[in-house]
PDB file of N, H, CA, C and O in Angstrom:
ATOM      1  N   MET A   1     -11.998   0.147  22.526  1.00  0.00           N
ATOM      2  CA  MET A   1     -10.546  -0.439  22.123  1.00  0.00           C
ATOM      3  C   MET A   1     -10.624  -1.031  20.592  1.00  0.00           C
ATOM      4  O   MET A   1     -11.372  -1.980  20.357  1.00  0.00           O
ATOM      5  N   PRO A   2      -9.837  -0.446  19.579  1.00  0.00           N
ATOM      6  CA  PRO A   2      -9.788  -0.766  18.235  1.00  0.00           C
ATOM      7  C   PRO A   2      -9.101  -2.150  18.167  1.00  0.00           C
ATOM      8  O   PRO A   2      -8.100  -2.479  18.803  1.00  0.00           O
ATOM      9  N   SER A   3      -9.767  -2.871  17.335  1.00  0.00           N
ATOM     10  H   SER A   3     -10.581  -2.604  16.818  1.00  0.00           H
ATOM     11  CA  SER A   3      -8.971  -4.242  17.141  1.00  0.00           C
ATOM     12  C   SER A   3      -8.515  -4.186  15.728  1.00  0.00           C
ATOM     13  O   SER A   3      -9.216  -3.784  14.799  1.00  0.00           O
ATOM     14  N   PHE A   4      -7.298  -4.615  15.627  1.00  0.00           N
ATOM     15  H   PHE A   4      -6.728  -4.942  16.381  1.00  0.00           H
ATOM     16  CA  PHE A   4      -6.705  -4.649  13.989  1.00  0.00           C
ATOM     17  C   PHE A   4      -6.364  -6.127  13.507  1.00  0.00           C
ATOM     18  O   PHE A   4      -5.473  -6.717  14.118  1.00  0.00           O
ATOM     19  N   LEU A   5      -6.967  -6.722  12.525  1.00  0.00           N
ATOM     20  H   LEU A   5      -7.691  -6.242  12.029  1.00  0.00           H
ATOM     21  CA  LEU A   5      -6.346  -7.863  12.016  1.00  0.00           C
ATOM     22  C   LEU A   5      -5.563  -7.863  10.844  1.00  0.00           C
ATOM     23  O   LEU A   5      -6.081  -7.433   9.814  1.00  0.00           O
ATOM     24  N   HIS A   6      -4.419  -8.268  10.829  1.00  0.00           N
ATOM     25  H   HIS A   6      -3.998  -8.618  11.667  1.00  0.00           H
ATOM     26  CA  HIS A   6      -3.579  -8.203   9.644  1.00  0.00           C
ATOM     27  C   HIS A   6      -3.505  -9.534   8.990  1.00  0.00           C
ATOM     28  O   HIS A   6      -3.270 -10.512   9.698  1.00  0.00           O
ATOM     29  N   LEU A   7      -3.674  -9.666   7.768  1.00  0.00           N
ATOM     30  H   LEU A   7      -3.865  -8.871   7.193  1.00  0.00           H
ATOM     31  CA  LEU A   7      -3.575 -10.922   7.130  1.00  0.00           C
ATOM     32  C   LEU A   7      -2.305 -10.742   6.001  1.00  0.00           C
ATOM     33  O   LEU A   7      -2.283 -10.007   5.015  1.00  0.00           O
ATOM     34  N   LEU A   8      -1.211 -11.721   6.525  1.00  0.00           N
ATOM     35  H   LEU A   8      -1.229 -12.319   7.326  1.00  0.00           H
ATOM     36  CA  LEU A   8       0.075 -11.785   5.796  1.00  0.00           C
ATOM     37  C   LEU A   8      -0.021 -12.939   4.982  1.00  0.00           C
ATOM     38  O   LEU A   8      -0.403 -14.056   5.331  1.00  0.00           O
ATOM     39  N   LYS A   9       0.455 -12.475   3.590  1.00  0.00           N
ATOM     40  H   LYS A   9       0.765 -11.568   3.307  1.00  0.00           H
ATOM     41  CA  LYS A   9       0.716 -13.428   2.484  1.00  0.00           C
ATOM     42  C   LYS A   9       2.370 -13.953   2.659  1.00  0.00           C
ATOM     43  O   LYS A   9       3.035 -13.598   3.633  1.00  0.00           O
ATOM     44  N   GLY A  10       2.804 -14.651   1.810  1.00  0.00           N
ATOM     45  H   GLY A  10       2.264 -14.939   1.020  1.00  0.00           H
ATOM     46  CA  GLY A  10       4.370 -14.986   1.516  1.00  0.00           C
ATOM     47  C   GLY A  10       5.101 -13.909   1.013  1.00  0.00           C
ATOM     48  O   GLY A  10       6.297 -13.731   1.243  1.00  0.00           O
ATOM     49  N   ASP A  11       4.261 -13.055   0.200  1.00  0.00           N
ATOM     50  H   ASP A  11       3.290 -13.200   0.013  1.00  0.00           H
ATOM     51  CA  ASP A  11       4.814 -11.934  -0.895  1.00  0.00           C
ATOM     52  C   ASP A  11       4.462 -10.646  -0.169  1.00  0.00           C
ATOM     53  O   ASP A  11       4.324  -9.618  -0.832  1.00  0.00           O
ATOM     54  N   SER A  12       4.316 -10.637   1.071  1.00  0.00           N
ATOM     55  H   SER A  12       4.428 -11.472   1.609  1.00  0.00           H
ATOM     56  CA  SER A  12       3.589  -9.327   1.808  1.00  0.00           C
ATOM     57  C   SER A  12       4.623  -8.126   1.813  1.00  0.00           C
ATOM     58  O   SER A  12       5.830  -8.366   1.791  1.00  0.00           O
ATOM     59  N   SER A  13       4.251  -7.140   1.835  1.00  0.00           N
ATOM     60  H   SER A  13       3.270  -6.945   1.853  1.00  0.00           H
ATOM     61  CA  SER A  13       4.812  -5.875   1.633  1.00  0.00           C
ATOM     62  C   SER A  13       5.738  -5.729   2.800  1.00  0.00           C
ATOM     63  O   SER A  13       5.271  -6.186   3.843  1.00  0.00           O
ATOM     64  N   PRO A  14       7.059  -5.152   2.893  1.00  0.00           N
ATOM     65  CA  PRO A  14       8.089  -5.093   3.852  1.00  0.00           C
ATOM     66  C   PRO A  14       7.512  -3.805   4.764  1.00  0.00           C
ATOM     67  O   PRO A  14       8.052  -3.473   5.820  1.00  0.00           O
ATOM     68  N   VAL A  15       6.461  -3.200   4.261  1.00  0.00           N
ATOM     69  H   VAL A  15       6.023  -3.470   3.404  1.00  0.00           H
ATOM     70  CA  VAL A  15       6.002  -1.849   4.957  1.00  0.00           C
ATOM     71  C   VAL A  15       4.849  -2.472   6.053  1.00  0.00           C
ATOM     72  O   VAL A  15       4.379  -1.810   6.978  1.00  0.00           O
ATOM     73  N   ALA A  16       4.557  -3.650   5.800  1.00  0.00           N
ATOM     74  H   ALA A  16       4.939  -4.188   5.048  1.00  0.00           H
ATOM     75  CA  ALA A  16       3.522  -4.361   7.031  1.00  0.00           C
ATOM     76  C   ALA A  16       4.068  -4.187   8.170  1.00  0.00           C
ATOM     77  O   ALA A  16       3.374  -3.617   9.011  1.00  0.00           O
ATOM     78  N   GLY A  17       5.133  -4.515   8.466  1.00  0.00           N
ATOM     79  H   GLY A  17       5.697  -4.979   7.782  1.00  0.00           H
ATOM     80  CA  GLY A  17       5.892  -4.502   9.843  1.00  0.00           C
ATOM     81  C   GLY A  17       5.502  -2.789  10.458  1.00  0.00           C
ATOM     82  O   GLY A  17       4.761  -2.578  11.417  1.00  0.00           O
ATOM     83  N   SER A  18       5.975  -2.059   9.906  1.00  0.00           N
ATOM     84  H   SER A  18       6.578  -2.231   9.126  1.00  0.00           H
ATOM     85  CA  SER A  18       5.816  -0.751  10.242  1.00  0.00           C
ATOM     86  C   SER A  18       4.466  -0.473  10.371  1.00  0.00           C
ATOM     87  O   SER A  18       4.290   0.384  11.237  1.00  0.00           O
ATOM     88  N   VAL A  19       3.414  -0.870   9.837  1.00  0.00           N
ATOM     89  H   VAL A  19       3.558  -1.566   9.133  1.00  0.00           H
ATOM     90  CA  VAL A  19       2.105  -0.456   9.980  1.00  0.00           C
ATOM     91  C   VAL A  19       1.508  -1.154  11.065  1.00  0.00           C
ATOM     92  O   VAL A  19       0.729  -0.576  11.823  1.00  0.00           O
ATOM     93  N   ILE A  20       1.854  -2.517  11.219  1.00  0.00           N
ATOM     94  H   ILE A  20       2.487  -2.986  10.604  1.00  0.00           H
ATOM     95  CA  ILE A  20       1.489  -3.182  12.372  1.00  0.00           C
ATOM     96  C   ILE A  20       2.011  -2.547  13.765  1.00  0.00           C
ATOM     97  O   ILE A  20       1.352  -2.448  14.800  1.00  0.00           O
ATOM     98  N   GLU A  21       3.212  -2.180  13.573  1.00  0.00           N
ATOM     99  H   GLU A  21       3.747  -2.260  12.732  1.00  0.00           H
ATOM    100  CA  GLU A  21       3.928  -1.465  14.840  1.00  0.00           C
ATOM    101  C   GLU A  21       2.950   0.039  15.211  1.00  0.00           C
ATOM    102  O   GLU A  21       2.566   0.390  16.327  1.00  0.00           O
ATOM    103  N   ALA A  22       2.774   0.576  14.198  1.00  0.00           N
ATOM    104  H   ALA A  22       3.086   0.290  13.292  1.00  0.00           H
ATOM    105  CA  ALA A  22       1.727   1.781  14.435  1.00  0.00           C
ATOM    106  C   ALA A  22       0.382   1.480  15.148  1.00  0.00           C
ATOM    107  O   ALA A  22      -0.115   2.093  16.092  1.00  0.00           O
ATOM    108  N   HIS A  23      -0.093   0.399  14.483  1.00  0.00           N
ATOM    109  H   HIS A  23       0.312  -0.099  13.716  1.00  0.00           H
ATOM    110  CA  HIS A  23      -1.284  -0.030  15.097  1.00  0.00           C
ATOM    111  C   HIS A  23      -1.420  -0.395  16.419  1.00  0.00           C
ATOM    112  O   HIS A  23      -2.343  -0.084  17.172  1.00  0.00           O
ATOM    113  N   ARG A  24      -0.247  -1.215  16.713  1.00  0.00           N
ATOM    114  H   ARG A  24       0.503  -1.468  16.101  1.00  0.00           H
ATOM    115  CA  ARG A  24       0.046  -1.500  18.161  1.00  0.00           C
ATOM    116  C   ARG A  24       0.165  -0.546  19.226  1.00  0.00           C
ATOM    117  O   ARG A  24      -0.155  -0.798  20.387  1.00  0.00           O
ATOM    118  N   ARG A  25       0.634   0.565  18.823  1.00  0.00           N
ATOM    119  H   ARG A  25       0.894   0.770  17.879  1.00  0.00           H
ATOM    120  CA  ARG A  25       0.739   1.845  19.579  1.00  0.00           C
ATOM    121  C   ARG A  25      -0.325   2.509  19.993  1.00  0.00           C
ATOM    122  O   ARG A  25      -0.352   3.197  21.013  1.00  0.00           O
ATOM    123  N   GLU A  26      -1.353   2.314  19.136  1.00  0.00           N
ATOM    124  H   GLU A  26      -1.331   1.755  18.307  1.00  0.00           H
ATOM    125  CA  GLU A  26      -2.554   3.002  19.287  1.00  0.00           C
ATOM    126  C   GLU A  26      -3.091   2.535  20.752  1.00  0.00           C
ATOM    127  O   GLU A  26      -3.079   1.358  21.113  1.00  0.00           O
ATOM    128  N   PRO A  27      -3.574   3.644  21.563  1.00  0.00           N
ATOM    129  CA  PRO A  27      -3.935   3.269  22.820  1.00  0.00           C
ATOM    130  C   PRO A  27      -5.330   2.238  23.162  1.00  0.00           C
ATOM    131  O   PRO A  27      -6.489   2.461  22.813  1.00  0.00           O
ATOM    132  N   GLY A  28      -4.910   1.269  23.810  1.00  0.00           N
ATOM    133  H   GLY A  28      -3.968   1.088  24.094  1.00  0.00           H
ATOM    134  CA  GLY A  28      -5.913  -0.001  23.948  1.00  0.00           C
ATOM    135  C   GLY A  28      -6.261  -0.665  22.896  1.00  0.00           C
ATOM    136  O   GLY A  28      -7.303  -1.318  22.852  1.00  0.00           O
ATOM    137  N   ALA A  29      -5.348  -0.563  21.837  1.00  0.00           N
ATOM    138  H   ALA A  29      -4.501  -0.032  21.872  1.00  0.00           H
ATOM    139  CA  ALA A  29      -5.514  -1.355  20.580  1.00  0.00           C
ATOM    140  C   ALA A  29      -5.138  -2.903  20.780  1.00  0.00           C
ATOM    141  O   ALA A  29      -4.260  -3.290  21.551  1.00  0.00           O
ATOM    142  N   ARG A  30      -5.818  -3.612  20.088  1.00  0.00           N
ATOM    143  H   ARG A  30      -6.532  -3.298  19.461  1.00  0.00           H
ATOM    144  CA  ARG A  30      -5.566  -5.194  19.917  1.00  0.00           C
ATOM    145  C   ARG A  30      -5.216  -5.471  18.516  1.00  0.00           C
ATOM    146  O   ARG A  30      -5.982  -5.212  17.587  1.00  0.00           O
ATOM    147  N   VAL A  31      -3.856  -6.090  18.347  1.00  0.00           N
ATOM    148  H   VAL A  31      -3.234  -6.301  19.101  1.00  0.00           H
ATOM    149  CA  VAL A  31      -3.612  -6.360  16.898  1.00  0.00           C
ATOM    150  C   VAL A  31      -3.494  -8.028  17.017  1.00  0.00           C
ATOM    151  O   VAL A  31      -2.961  -8.725  17.881  1.00  0.00           O
ATOM    152  N   THR A  32      -4.026  -8.286  16.109  1.00  0.00           N
ATOM    153  H   THR A  32      -4.459  -7.720  15.407  1.00  0.00           H
ATOM    154  CA  THR A  32      -3.661  -9.962  15.716  1.00  0.00           C
ATOM    155  C   THR A  32      -3.287 -10.117  14.245  1.00  0.00           C
ATOM    156  O   THR A  32      -3.978  -9.713  13.309  1.00  0.00           O
ATOM    157  N   VAL A  33      -2.188 -10.709  14.152  1.00  0.00           N
ATOM    158  H   VAL A  33      -1.627 -11.038  14.912  1.00  0.00           H
ATOM    159  CA  VAL A  33      -1.855 -11.071  12.724  1.00  0.00           C
ATOM    160  C   VAL A  33      -1.552 -12.792  12.443  1.00  0.00           C
ATOM    161  O   VAL A  33      -0.849 -13.593  13.058  1.00  0.00           O
ATOM    162  N   VAL A  34      -2.436 -12.938  11.214  1.00  0.00           N
ATOM    163  H   VAL A  34      -3.007 -12.287  10.715  1.00  0.00           H
ATOM    164  CA  VAL A  34      -2.731 -14.212  10.701  1.00  0.00           C
ATOM    165  C   VAL A  34      -1.700 -14.419   9.548  1.00  0.00           C
ATOM    166  O   VAL A  34      -1.705 -13.580   8.647  1.00  0.00           O
ATOM    167  N   LEU A  35      -0.784 -15.494   9.487  1.00  0.00           N
ATOM    168  H   LEU A  35      -0.780 -16.176  10.218  1.00  0.00           H
ATOM    169  CA  LEU A  35       0.066 -15.790   8.606  1.00  0.00           C
ATOM    170  C   LEU A  35      -0.565 -16.799   7.662  1.00  0.00           C
ATOM    171  O   LEU A  35      -0.764 -17.927   8.114  1.00  0.00           O
ATOM    172  N   LEU A  36      -0.909 -16.527   6.384  1.00  0.00           N
ATOM    173  H   LEU A  36      -0.747 -15.611   6.017  1.00  0.00           H
ATOM    174  CA  LEU A  36      -1.631 -17.279   5.559  1.00  0.00           C
ATOM    175  C   LEU A  36      -0.463 -18.229   4.929  1.00  0.00           C
ATOM    176  O   LEU A  36       0.712 -18.170   5.290  1.00  0.00           O
ATOM    177  N   ASP A  37      -0.928 -19.045   4.009  1.00  0.00           N
ATOM    178  H   ASP A  37      -1.882 -19.094   3.716  1.00  0.00           H
ATOM    179  CA  ASP A  37      -0.318 -20.168   3.309  1.00  0.00           C
ATOM    180  C   ASP A  37       1.183 -19.538   2.798  1.00  0.00           C
ATOM    181  O   ASP A  37       1.091 -18.507   2.133  1.00  0.00           O
ATOM    182  N   GLY A  38       2.387 -19.997   3.015  1.00  0.00           N
ATOM    183  H   GLY A  38       2.462 -20.835   3.555  1.00  0.00           H
ATOM    184  CA  GLY A  38       3.455 -19.613   2.668  1.00  0.00           C
ATOM    185  C   GLY A  38       4.036 -18.426   3.232  1.00  0.00           C
ATOM    186  O   GLY A  38       5.132 -18.059   2.809  1.00  0.00           O
ATOM    187  N   ALA A  39       3.495 -17.832   4.059  1.00  0.00           N
ATOM    188  H   ALA A  39       2.605 -18.131   4.403  1.00  0.00           H
ATOM    189  CA  ALA A  39       3.902 -16.694   4.882  1.00  0.00           C
ATOM    190  C   ALA A  39       5.200 -17.199   5.818  1.00  0.00           C
ATOM    191  O   ALA A  39       5.239 -18.224   6.498  1.00  0.00           O
ATOM    192  N   PRO A  40       6.081 -16.354   5.686  1.00  0.00           N
ATOM    193  CA  PRO A  40       7.462 -16.596   6.808  1.00  0.00           C
ATOM    194  C   PRO A  40       6.883 -16.167   8.214  1.00  0.00           C
ATOM    195  O   PRO A  40       6.009 -15.340   8.473  1.00  0.00           O
ATOM    196  N   PRO A  41       7.666 -17.014   9.079  1.00  0.00           N
ATOM    197  CA  PRO A  41       7.504 -16.616  10.375  1.00  0.00           C
ATOM    198  C   PRO A  41       7.509 -15.166  10.674  1.00  0.00           C
ATOM    199  O   PRO A  41       8.368 -14.535  10.057  1.00  0.00           O
ATOM    200  N   ALA A  42       6.754 -14.491  11.474  1.00  0.00           N
ATOM    201  H   ALA A  42       6.057 -15.003  11.975  1.00  0.00           H
ATOM    202  CA  ALA A  42       6.898 -13.176  11.626  1.00  0.00           C
ATOM    203  C   ALA A  42       7.633 -12.998  12.955  1.00  0.00           C
ATOM    204  O   ALA A  42       7.520 -13.858  13.829  1.00  0.00           O
ATOM    205  N   SER A  43       8.363 -11.937  13.127  1.00  0.00           N
ATOM    206  H   SER A  43       8.455 -11.238  12.418  1.00  0.00           H
ATOM    207  CA  SER A  43       9.126 -11.312  14.295  1.00  0.00           C
ATOM    208  C   SER A  43       8.350 -10.212  14.724  1.00  0.00           C
ATOM    209  O   SER A  43       8.533  -9.144  14.140  1.00  0.00           O
ATOM    210  N   LEU A  44       7.362 -10.282  15.805  1.00  0.00           N
ATOM    211  H   LEU A  44       7.213 -11.150  16.279  1.00  0.00           H
ATOM    212  CA  LEU A  44       6.654  -9.202  16.156  1.00  0.00           C
ATOM    213  C   LEU A  44       6.771  -9.320  17.794  1.00  0.00           C
ATOM    214  O   LEU A  44       7.149 -10.312  18.417  1.00  0.00           O
ATOM    215  N   PRO A  45       6.294  -7.889  18.401  1.00  0.00           N
ATOM    216  CA  PRO A  45       6.437  -7.917  19.759  1.00  0.00           C
ATOM    217  C   PRO A  45       5.535  -8.881  20.363  1.00  0.00           C
ATOM    218  O   PRO A  45       4.533  -9.289  19.776  1.00  0.00           O
ATOM    219  N   ALA A  46       5.880  -9.254  21.541  1.00  0.00           N
ATOM    220  H   ALA A  46       6.694  -8.923  22.018  1.00  0.00           H
ATOM    221  CA  ALA A  46       5.025 -10.122  22.187  1.00  0.00           C
ATOM    222  C   ALA A  46       3.529  -9.893  22.462  1.00  0.00           C
ATOM    223  O   ALA A  46       2.695 -10.766  22.701  1.00  0.00           O
ATOM    224  N   ASP A  47       3.357  -8.726  22.395  1.00  0.00           N
ATOM    225  H   ASP A  47       4.034  -8.016  22.201  1.00  0.00           H
ATOM    226  CA  ASP A  47       1.651  -8.361  22.662  1.00  0.00           C
ATOM    227  C   ASP A  47       0.893  -8.418  21.461  1.00  0.00           C
ATOM    228  O   ASP A  47      -0.300  -8.133  21.563  1.00  0.00           O
ATOM    229  N   VAL A  48       1.379  -8.752  20.251  1.00  0.00           N
ATOM    230  H   VAL A  48       2.348  -8.984  20.169  1.00  0.00           H
ATOM    231  CA  VAL A  48       0.915  -9.203  19.117  1.00  0.00           C
ATOM    232  C   VAL A  48       0.430 -10.478  18.794  1.00  0.00           C
ATOM    233  O   VAL A  48       1.301 -11.279  18.454  1.00  0.00           O
ATOM    234  N   SER A  49      -0.645 -10.852  18.808  1.00  0.00           N
ATOM    235  H   SER A  49      -1.352 -10.202  19.084  1.00  0.00           H
ATOM    236  CA  SER A  49      -1.298 -12.211  18.693  1.00  0.00           C
ATOM    237  C   SER A  49      -0.912 -12.669  17.312  1.00  0.00           C
ATOM    238  O   SER A  49      -1.438 -12.054  16.385  1.00  0.00           O
ATOM    239  N   VAL A  50      -0.206 -13.502  17.063  1.00  0.00           N
ATOM    240  H   VAL A  50       0.221 -14.002  17.817  1.00  0.00           H
ATOM    241  CA  VAL A  50       0.342 -14.398  15.848  1.00  0.00           C
ATOM    242  C   VAL A  50      -0.346 -15.592  15.538  1.00  0.00           C
ATOM    243  O   VAL A  50      -0.007 -16.533  16.256  1.00  0.00           O
ATOM    244  N   ARG A  51      -1.214 -15.848  14.686  1.00  0.00           N
ATOM    245  H   ARG A  51      -1.489 -15.084  14.103  1.00  0.00           H
ATOM    246  CA  ARG A  51      -1.747 -17.039  14.353  1.00  0.00           C
ATOM    247  C   ARG A  51      -1.451 -17.445  13.186  1.00  0.00           C
ATOM    248  O   ARG A  51      -1.208 -16.537  12.390  1.00  0.00           O
ATOM    249  N   ARG A  52      -1.360 -18.860  12.658  1.00  0.00           N
ATOM    250  H   ARG A  52      -1.557 -19.597  13.304  1.00  0.00           H
ATOM    251  CA  ARG A  52      -1.177 -19.356  11.211  1.00  0.00           C
ATOM    252  C   ARG A  52      -2.204 -20.318  10.869  1.00  0.00           C
ATOM    253  O   ARG A  52      -2.501 -21.390  11.396  1.00  0.00           O
ATOM    254  N   LEU A  53      -2.759 -19.602   9.712  1.00  0.00           N
ATOM    255  H   LEU A  53      -2.518 -18.731   9.284  1.00  0.00           H
ATOM    256  CA  LEU A  53      -3.726 -20.633   8.927  1.00  0.00           C
ATOM    257  C   LEU A  53      -3.217 -21.913   8.661  1.00  0.00           C
ATOM    258  O   LEU A  53      -2.101 -22.080   8.170  1.00  0.00           O
ATOM    259  N   GLY A  54      -4.117 -22.987   9.014  1.00  0.00           N
ATOM    260  H   GLY A  54      -5.024 -22.851   9.413  1.00  0.00           H
ATOM    261  CA  GLY A  54      -3.579 -24.204   8.618  1.00  0.00           C
ATOM    262  C   GLY A  54      -2.988 -25.046   9.909  1.00  0.00           C
ATOM    263  O   GLY A  54      -3.001 -26.276   9.946  1.00  0.00           O
ATOM    264  N   ASN A  55      -2.514 -24.283  10.868  1.00  0.00           N
ATOM    265  H   ASN A  55      -2.503 -23.283  10.837  1.00  0.00           H
ATOM    266  CA  ASN A  55      -1.698 -24.645  12.037  1.00  0.00           C
ATOM    267  C   ASN A  55      -2.621 -24.551  13.274  1.00  0.00           C
ATOM    268  O   ASN A  55      -3.040 -25.593  13.779  1.00  0.00           O
ATOM    269  N   ASP A  56      -2.905 -23.522  13.707  1.00  0.00           N
ATOM    270  H   ASP A  56      -2.565 -22.676  13.296  1.00  0.00           H
ATOM    271  CA  ASP A  56      -3.286 -23.188  15.053  1.00  0.00           C
ATOM    272  C   ASP A  56      -4.839 -22.478  14.569  1.00  0.00           C
ATOM    273  O   ASP A  56      -5.646 -22.209  15.459  1.00  0.00           O
ATOM    274  N   LEU A  57      -5.162 -22.217  13.197  1.00  0.00           N
ATOM    275  H   LEU A  57      -4.506 -22.435  12.474  1.00  0.00           H
ATOM    276  CA  LEU A  57      -6.530 -21.431  13.030  1.00  0.00           C
ATOM    277  C   LEU A  57      -6.994 -22.079  11.688  1.00  0.00           C
ATOM    278  O   LEU A  57      -6.270 -22.068  10.693  1.00  0.00           O
ATOM    279  N   ASP A  58      -8.211 -22.632  11.707  1.00  0.00           N
ATOM    280  H   ASP A  58      -8.799 -22.641  12.516  1.00  0.00           H
ATOM    281  CA  ASP A  58      -8.863 -23.130  10.422  1.00  0.00           C
ATOM    282  C   ASP A  58      -9.717 -21.822   9.764  1.00  0.00           C
ATOM    283  O   ASP A  58      -9.913 -20.720  10.276  1.00  0.00           O
ATOM    284  N   TYR A  59     -10.134 -22.315   8.512  1.00  0.00           N
ATOM    285  H   TYR A  59      -9.975 -23.211   8.096  1.00  0.00           H
ATOM    286  CA  TYR A  59     -10.897 -21.091   7.883  1.00  0.00           C
ATOM    287  C   TYR A  59     -12.057 -20.537   8.663  1.00  0.00           C
ATOM    288  O   TYR A  59     -12.200 -19.314   8.650  1.00  0.00           O
ATOM    289  N   SER A  60     -12.916 -21.290   9.351  1.00  0.00           N
ATOM    290  H   SER A  60     -12.800 -22.283   9.361  1.00  0.00           H
ATOM    291  CA  SER A  60     -13.920 -21.038  10.108  1.00  0.00           C
ATOM    292  C   SER A  60     -13.410 -19.904  11.319  1.00  0.00           C
ATOM    293  O   SER A  60     -13.996 -18.861  11.606  1.00  0.00           O
ATOM    294  N   GLY A  61     -12.446 -20.306  11.786  1.00  0.00           N
ATOM    295  H   GLY A  61     -11.969 -21.154  11.552  1.00  0.00           H
ATOM    296  CA  GLY A  61     -11.661 -19.326  12.942  1.00  0.00           C
ATOM    297  C   GLY A  61     -11.447 -18.058  12.325  1.00  0.00           C
ATOM    298  O   GLY A  61     -11.779 -17.011  12.880  1.00  0.00           O
ATOM    299  N   LEU A  62     -10.879 -18.106  11.139  1.00  0.00           N
ATOM    300  H   LEU A  62     -10.609 -18.956  10.688  1.00  0.00           H
ATOM    301  CA  LEU A  62     -10.513 -17.104  10.295  1.00  0.00           C
ATOM    302  C   LEU A  62     -11.452 -16.089  10.045  1.00  0.00           C
ATOM    303  O   LEU A  62     -11.284 -14.882  10.217  1.00  0.00           O
ATOM    304  N   LEU A  63     -12.627 -16.767   9.554  1.00  0.00           N
ATOM    305  H   LEU A  63     -12.763 -17.747   9.414  1.00  0.00           H
ATOM    306  CA  LEU A  63     -13.812 -15.893   9.397  1.00  0.00           C
ATOM    307  C   LEU A  63     -14.332 -15.320  10.565  1.00  0.00           C
ATOM    308  O   LEU A  63     -14.999 -14.296  10.415  1.00  0.00           O
ATOM    309  N   ASP A  64     -14.153 -15.805  11.813  1.00  0.00           N
ATOM    310  H   ASP A  64     -13.611 -16.637  11.934  1.00  0.00           H
ATOM    311  CA  ASP A  64     -14.387 -15.202  13.118  1.00  0.00           C
ATOM    312  C   ASP A  64     -13.673 -14.296  13.320  1.00  0.00           C
ATOM    313  O   ASP A  64     -14.127 -13.248  13.778  1.00  0.00           O
ATOM    314  N   LEU A  65     -12.628 -14.418  13.093  1.00  0.00           N
ATOM    315  H   LEU A  65     -12.259 -15.269  12.720  1.00  0.00           H
ATOM    316  CA  LEU A  65     -11.556 -13.107  13.393  1.00  0.00           C
ATOM    317  C   LEU A  65     -12.019 -11.935  12.457  1.00  0.00           C
ATOM    318  O   LEU A  65     -12.334 -10.919  13.077  1.00  0.00           O
ATOM    319  N   ILE A  66     -12.110 -11.879  11.292  1.00  0.00           N
ATOM    320  H   ILE A  66     -11.854 -12.705  10.789  1.00  0.00           H
ATOM    321  CA  ILE A  66     -12.538 -10.975  10.453  1.00  0.00           C
ATOM    322  C   ILE A  66     -13.813 -10.270  10.815  1.00  0.00           C
ATOM    323  O   ILE A  66     -13.909  -9.051  10.675  1.00  0.00           O
ATOM    324  N   PHE A  67     -14.691 -10.931  11.229  1.00  0.00           N
ATOM    325  H   PHE A  67     -14.613 -11.921  11.343  1.00  0.00           H
ATOM    326  CA  PHE A  67     -16.006 -10.280  11.493  1.00  0.00           C
ATOM    327  C   PHE A  67     -15.867  -9.715  12.937  1.00  0.00           C
ATOM    328  O   PHE A  67     -16.760  -8.913  13.210  1.00  0.00           O
ATOM    329  N   ALA A  68     -15.013  -9.927  13.871  1.00  0.00           N
ATOM    330  H   ALA A  68     -14.287 -10.578  13.649  1.00  0.00           H
ATOM    331  CA  ALA A  68     -14.811  -9.545  15.103  1.00  0.00           C
ATOM    332  C   ALA A  68     -13.799  -8.339  15.193  1.00  0.00           C
ATOM    333  O   ALA A  68     -13.853  -7.566  16.150  1.00  0.00           O
ATOM    334  N   ALA A  69     -12.879  -8.191  14.187  1.00  0.00           N
ATOM    335  H   ALA A  69     -12.836  -8.818  13.410  1.00  0.00           H
ATOM    336  CA  ALA A  69     -12.087  -6.984  13.854  1.00  0.00           C
ATOM    337  C   ALA A  69     -12.829  -5.880  13.467  1.00  0.00           C
ATOM    338  O   ALA A  69     -13.724  -5.871  12.622  1.00  0.00           O
ATOM    339  N   ASP A  70     -12.287  -4.664  14.325  1.00  0.00           N
ATOM    340  H   ASP A  70     -11.560  -4.672  15.011  1.00  0.00           H
ATOM    341  CA  ASP A  70     -12.631  -3.449  13.679  1.00  0.00           C
ATOM    342  C   ASP A  70     -11.983  -3.012  12.318  1.00  0.00           C
ATOM    343  O   ASP A  70     -12.627  -2.354  11.500  1.00  0.00           O
ATOM    344  N   HIS A  71     -11.020  -3.300  12.159  1.00  0.00           N
ATOM    345  H   HIS A  71     -10.497  -3.835  12.823  1.00  0.00           H
ATOM    346  CA  HIS A  71     -10.101  -3.197  11.038  1.00  0.00           C
ATOM    347  C   HIS A  71      -9.343  -4.020  10.235  1.00  0.00           C
ATOM    348  O   HIS A  71      -8.247  -4.130  10.784  1.00  0.00           O
ATOM    349  N   VAL A  72      -9.371  -4.630   9.249  1.00  0.00           N
ATOM    350  H   VAL A  72     -10.262  -4.541   8.803  1.00  0.00           H
ATOM    351  CA  VAL A  72      -8.808  -5.771   8.501  1.00  0.00           C
ATOM    352  C   VAL A  72      -8.101  -5.129   7.356  1.00  0.00           C
ATOM    353  O   VAL A  72      -8.562  -4.291   6.582  1.00  0.00           O
ATOM    354  N   VAL A  73      -6.729  -5.734   7.374  1.00  0.00           N
ATOM    355  H   VAL A  73      -6.355  -6.415   8.003  1.00  0.00           H
ATOM    356  CA  VAL A  73      -5.749  -5.123   6.409  1.00  0.00           C
ATOM    357  C   VAL A  73      -5.046  -6.208   5.921  1.00  0.00           C
ATOM    358  O   VAL A  73      -4.441  -6.916   6.726  1.00  0.00           O
ATOM    359  N   THR A  74      -5.021  -6.477   4.665  1.00  0.00           N
ATOM    360  H   THR A  74      -5.512  -5.902   4.011  1.00  0.00           H
ATOM    361  CA  THR A  74      -4.614  -7.629   3.961  1.00  0.00           C
ATOM    362  C   THR A  74      -3.347  -7.303   3.199  1.00  0.00           C
ATOM    363  O   THR A  74      -3.439  -6.264   2.545  1.00  0.00           O
ATOM    364  N   TRP A  75      -2.247  -7.903   3.126  1.00  0.00           N
ATOM    365  H   TRP A  75      -2.172  -8.747   3.657  1.00  0.00           H
ATOM    366  CA  TRP A  75      -0.953  -7.623   2.666  1.00  0.00           C
ATOM    367  C   TRP A  75      -0.392  -8.783   1.620  1.00  0.00           C
ATOM    368  O   TRP A  75       0.732  -8.679   1.128  1.00  0.00           O
TER     369      TRP A  75
END
């Protein structure tokens, strides 16, 4: 089961949403989005885990997510 981690900044590309959606559609995929400082709230499907750095996720937790993911995409 592939796992995808997307790191979104405040100035992330509008293409990010469509790529996240494509990853979400992969069979058995697990998708997590981390909103970095200044990133606006994301409107994503309910099966996409959304975390916010500095709110419900610290740097140590972010590092754990990075090493646990099969694919890390930064925007």
